[in-house]
C-alpha angles and dihedrals in degrees: 000000000000121000097256091054090045093052090051091048092051090054090052090048091051091049092050095059139041092236133000124201119227089236091056090055091047092050094047096052097029094238134131124264089246089059090049091054090048092050092049090050090051091052091049090051088052090058101261107146101231121170117203126193122187112247093009110061142232131314138170121253110268110267097024112127136175121227115263112304119242114214122222118239090251093052093049091049089053088054091053091051091049090050090056091050094047091049093055106028104043138044128294096251094056091043090055093048093048091050089052090052090048090056087059090050091051090048093066095047125102118253093254092052091048090054090048093051093046089055093045091047089067092051098057124071136165118205116205122224120276086240089072126204123312123245110284135204115266090248133032110228095191098114092044091051094047090052090050090051091052093045093044089235122168109235133209119211141175107221134183110225109215096200095045093036091221141112114247134185117224141181109215142179105219117226106174148313134241137182120231132165095345094312132102114223129200118208110203143154107252112214093200093053094033088223142087116273138189112230117192113217095226090060095051108103096181136356136177140169117245130210091249120103131209132205117260095242098126125109118255116268091249093052092045094052092045090052092046095055101035092091094053107115118210122207119211115231128185120193126182109213134180112256094237090056096044091067091062098054089083118169092337089086091063091055088058096050105269110182109159148347138209124204112225135175089259098047140287119320107211120196122209135182104205133183093207125042089184092056091044092050092055092046091048090058090066090070102018093123088067100040146052127211109235097181155053108029092216090061092050090052093049093049090051091051091050091052090049090052091050092049091050091050091053092048091052096044 
């Protein structure tokens, strides 16, 4: 990216956020902090009202606005691709909202670019898994929850606990939401349990924001998730499998921590990083006649014991 384009992009970045740190600008455009300071000074000399505060970052003077932004063809194409993904891989409400936003993007494009995107739109498709989408709640509370997070509003919800198999009523302080494996999750501090909990949207029967406020003393969603999963220990597994069998593992291998493979004269050595050797051992048995466990020894021992148990069950049947 040349300097003129970078300066224009920095102005857009400043307009898109309340404050932007110098390090964020440096990371985005892969430049040094010294270059960031020089670019900011050049923008100020050009009359752009930039306010800088040590330790906080840069922002544009309140009320300053750029004229409507024109997207490049590549940027608009990326939006089209994202629209396809959102439409297939997330819920109907977010798909509808994203499509509405895309109409506004198309509205500011030139006629030639609109024609290009219409043609490209027919050349991109996302096919959802044969497993389909899980059952969803009748309503999607995402926007309500996000507003409560911003307003620091205590929420009340009626939630079906899967493990207890019961409907419970909670008062929570929402922290953040994330999307995983076709489900939205709400991370919140539960006042009844005096602990953070993960609430899946499809198990929320009812939820509302109250007039009560809470102090913003909770960790960020990113920090919470990082803390939650830092203790997860992964075990390395190497399995040598016959090439004709490897083709049939499909996406199941990813569920068990597949990370790499090496083709050898004796077969394909597949490497996994798994969270459960027990679960891996039982999955391995579904194709064990075509594969050999190379490591670890504890997995070999467990597989042998499972086979012995199966043999004993057959002998006693």
